[in-house]
N, C-alpha and C positions, 0 to 999 in steps of 0.2 A: 638648314631648313628653318624658315621663320616660324616661331611657335604660334599657337592659336591665340587670337585676341582675347584678352581678359575682360574687356568691356567695350561696347560699341554705343555711340551716341553722338552728341553734337557739342561743339565748342562755340560758345556764344559770347560776343562782345557787343553790347548795345543792340543795334539792329543787324549786325553782321554775324552770321553763323555758318558753320561748315561741318559736315559729317566727319568724325574722327574715330579712331580706335586706340585703346590703351593696350600696350604689350608690356608684360613684366620685364624689367631690366635686370632682374636677379634670377638666376637659374637655381631654384630651390631643390629641383630633382637631382642635382649633382651631389647632394649630400649623401653620405653613406649611412644607412639606417640598418638596424638589426631587429630581428624578431625573437620573441621568447620561444624557446624550444625545449623539449624533453631531452636531457643529456643521455638518457639510456636508449631511447628509440630514435631520437633525431626528429621527431614529429613536432609540428608547431603547436603551441599551447593556446588555449582560448580562455580568456578571463570570464568569470561569472559574477553577476551582480548579486550581492548578498546584503540583506538587511542587517545593519550593525547591532540592532537591539534583539531581534528574534533569531538571527542567524539563519533564516530561511532564504533560499535562492529566490530572486525576483525575475519575473519575465520581462522581456524588453518593452512590451507594450505598457507596463506599469511604471516605467521610468519617467520621471518628471523633473521640473526645476523648482528649487526652493532657495529662498534668501534667509541666511542664518541670522536670527535675532537673539539667540540664547543657546545654552548648552543643549544640543540635540533638539532644538526648537526652530522650525523653519516656517516661513511664509510661502505657501504653495502658489506658484505663478503659472497660469495656463498660457498656451501658445497664442490663443486669440487675444489675451490681454497684452502680450508683448507686441503683437501686430498692431493693436489699437494704439499703444504707446508710441510705436514707431511712426504711424501716420500723424498722430497728434504732435509729435516732436518736430516733424517737418513743416507743419503749418503754424506752429506757435512762434510768434516774434521773439527775437532775442531779448533777454531780460536786461533792463537798465539798472537793476538793483545790484550793488556790489555784493559779492559772496561773503565779504567780511561781516556784514550785518546779520547773517543768518545765525540762529542759535543752534549750536551743535546738539544740545539735548533734545531738540525736537526731531532729530533724524533717527530712525530706528537702526539698530545693528551697529556694526563696526565700520561703517562707511567712512572713507577718508574725506573729510571736509576741510582740507587745508585751503587757505586763501588762494584765489585764482591769480595766477601771474600773467603778465603781459606776454603775448606771443612775440613781440618785437622789442628791440632795445630802444633806449632813448637817445640814440646817437644824434648829434646835432646835424641838421640839414641846412644847406645854403638857402637863404631867403632870396626871393626875387629882388632885383635892383629897384630901388625907389625911383619913380619918375620925377624928373626935375620940376615939372609944373605942379606937383602935389606939395602943398605947404606942410611944414612940419607941425605936428600937434604940440600944443603948449604942455609944458611939464606939469604933472599933477602935484598939488601941494602935499608935503609929507604928512600933514595931519590927517589927510583923508585916507580912510582904510581902503586897501586894495581889494576889489571884489574877487579877483582871481590871483592867487599867489604866483610868483614867477616859476616856482617849481612844478606847478600843476600844468599838465599837458592838455591841450584841447581834446575834447571828446571825439573819438573817431566815429565815422558813420557806421551804423549797425549793418551787418551783412544781410544781404537779401535772402530770405528763407527759400529753400528749394521747393519748387512746385512740381518739377518733372525730374524723375530719377534717371533720365537718359540725357541730361544736359549738364555740361559744365559751364556755368555762367560766371564770367569774370566780373566781379563787382568792385575791384580796387586794384591799384598798382602800387607796389612798394619797392624800396631799394633792397636788393638781394642781401646786402651786408647786414641788414637789420634783423634777418631771420636767425634766431638762435639755433645752433646746430643740434641742440637737444630735442627740438621739436620735429626734426626730419625723420620720417618713418620709412616709407617704401617708395622706391623710384619706379617710374614707368616711362616708356617711350610713347609719345603722342604722334600719330601718323594720320594723314588724311585718307579717307576711305575710297574716294573716287576722284576722277578728274574734274568734276563740276565744282567741288569744294576746294581745289588746290589754290585757286587765286585768293579766296577769302582766308585760307589758312596762311598763305604767305604774307598777306596784309597784316594779320595779327602778330605773326612772328617778327616781321621786320620792324613794326612799330615799337614793340617792346625792346628790340635790339638797339634801335636808334636812341631811345630814351634810357637805356641801361637799367631797366626795371623788370620785375617779374609780376605776373598776374596772380591774384589770389581769388579762389572761389570755393565751391563745395561740390562734391560728387558722392553718389550713392554706390558703394561697393559692398557686395555680399549683404545687401539689405541694411547697410549701416551708412549713415551720412558721415563723410570724412572731409575735413578741410584739405585743400590741395593748392599748391603753387605750381604755376606753369612758366617755364623759362625757355628761351631759345637755346637750341643745341644743334649746331650744324644746319642742315636743311630742314630739320624737324623741331620738335619741342620735347622737353623733358618735364614730366609731371612728377611731383613728389608729394605724397600724402603727409599730413602733419599730425602729430599726436595732439590729443586734447590737453588743455592747460592743467587739468587735475591729474594727468598721468605723469607729469614731470615734477620731480621733487625739488624743493627749494634748497639751494646750496648753502644758505646762511647757517642752518643747523649743523652742517658738516664742517664748515670753515671757521666757525666761531672760536674754536679752541686753538687755532693756529696763531702763535704769537708773532708780533712784528719785531724782527731782529735787525740790528744794525750790523751789516756785513762789512768787513775790512775791504778797502778799495783794491788792494793787491789780490785778494782772493777772488773778487768779482772780475778783475781783469783776466786772471788765469781761466776762469770759467768761460768768459766771453771768447777768449782765444780758442779754447777747445770747441766751442760752438761754431766758430768761423771755419775751423779746419774740417768740420764734418758737414758743412753746408752742401746741399745737393738738391736736385730737382725730384719731384715726385715720380716714382717709377712703379707701375702696377706689378712688376716682376717680384717686388719684395712682399707682395700680398699672397704669394703661393702658399697653399696649405700643405706643408711638408708632411704633417702627420697623415693626411689623406693619401698622399702619394705613396708613403711607406705602407700604409694599411692596404692599399690596392695591390701592391706587389706581394704582400704576405697572403692575401686572399687568393691570388692567382696561384701561388705555390701550393696552398692547401687544395685548391680545386684540381691541380694536376695529380695530386695523390689519391683522389677519389677513384674507386673502381669504375671502369667504363661500363655503362649500361648497354645492353644489347639493343641496337637500333634496328627496327624492322626494315628489311631490304625492299626497295621499290624496283620494279622491273624497269630495265633500261628502254629508252625509246627505240633503240636499234633492234631490239628483240621482238618488236611488235610484228605479227604475221597477219596476213589477210584472213579474215574469217571464212571467206569462201574457200580458200586453199585448205584450211584446217578441216572444214566439213567434207571436202572431196577426199582428203586422205583418210578421214574416219570412215567414210562410206566404202572406200576400197578395202580397208582393213577388215571390215565386218561382212563383206560379200562372201557367201558360201562357195566352196570348191565344187565343181561339177563331178558327180559320181554316178555309177551305173545303178539303177534302181533294181532291187531283187524281184519286184512284181512285174516289171516290164521286160519283155524279151529284147535282147540286144539286136540292133539292126543287122539284117542279112547282108552278107557280103556277096559281091558278084562272083559267080562260079568261074573258076579258072584254075589252071595249075598253080598250085602253091606248094612250095617246098615245106613249109612249116605249117601246113593246114592242120587243124585239130581233127582228131579221129571222131567219127560219129559214135554217138552213144549206142549201147546195145538195145535199149528200148526203142529208139527211133528207127534203128535198122530192122527190128522185128516188125514194126508197124508198116513200114514201107514194103517189106517182103511179103 
């Protein structure tokens, strides 16, 4: 069964838009989770909020958010302030000031203010062929300073700020190989929502497939704006949200201590031969969670050992009897049996010879005589 859509909105490219829905491509509910229980009673435990200074329990309505700026010192932040910051962040244009120029001492707390890294690699791209009729520009004299060094890349156009939280607006197209795998976050399936938008959906999908590029835009998920790339996948599209630049750590501090070694050629050839013998295609079967499979079998064994609870029996449909029949039988069972009343005389019999006729009583005979 197709799961419920995680997000519904519109996919927009310039003047072309179509209604789409995002479905999670990862089944997070398949993970096995455990609850904290009392080992003696088997009942579930409930955690209680406690003030670390006073030791007093705190009610749920007194729970708030705080940003730590010192030892047991927090800046209280209200929900309305977070909502205001969210709205302001969507309408604020992207800053052109590089993060490297900010002073770390001006920022409160232990916030990580590492220099922002590029989302994409500097892989060389093929330049368009020069037209024959265009004259070659004369070489610049060496004495003239270069206003833009060769190593400096041209500034990329700023992303369009999101105005509608129900629209994925593609504002640029990039080669898929330039997206660093460290920035890939959560995958989704992008599906058209109705037949009216299927043609526009197919136009956007096939245009990207023909140019072998992916579209990049922004989407609001769970009240948070996230970068997202959209790429063709079969008859549909696959959307992958990206992590922010400050969430990915720089590799230079980790690889700096690795020395550059000169390896013997023979050793390298042996290693390459081993690599060649183990070459294979990607197979999702090797991604099986064997720990989960064993854990499920163990849990099934434990469940079979539990004492069976008495299940209340439900009457079968075959035993249902007509209510009118039950009432008739009840009425017949409660009807009183006809008996001779002691106050009323028995009905007189017709006179006639009877062998077993009862004898007249003495009182009645005396009265008639």
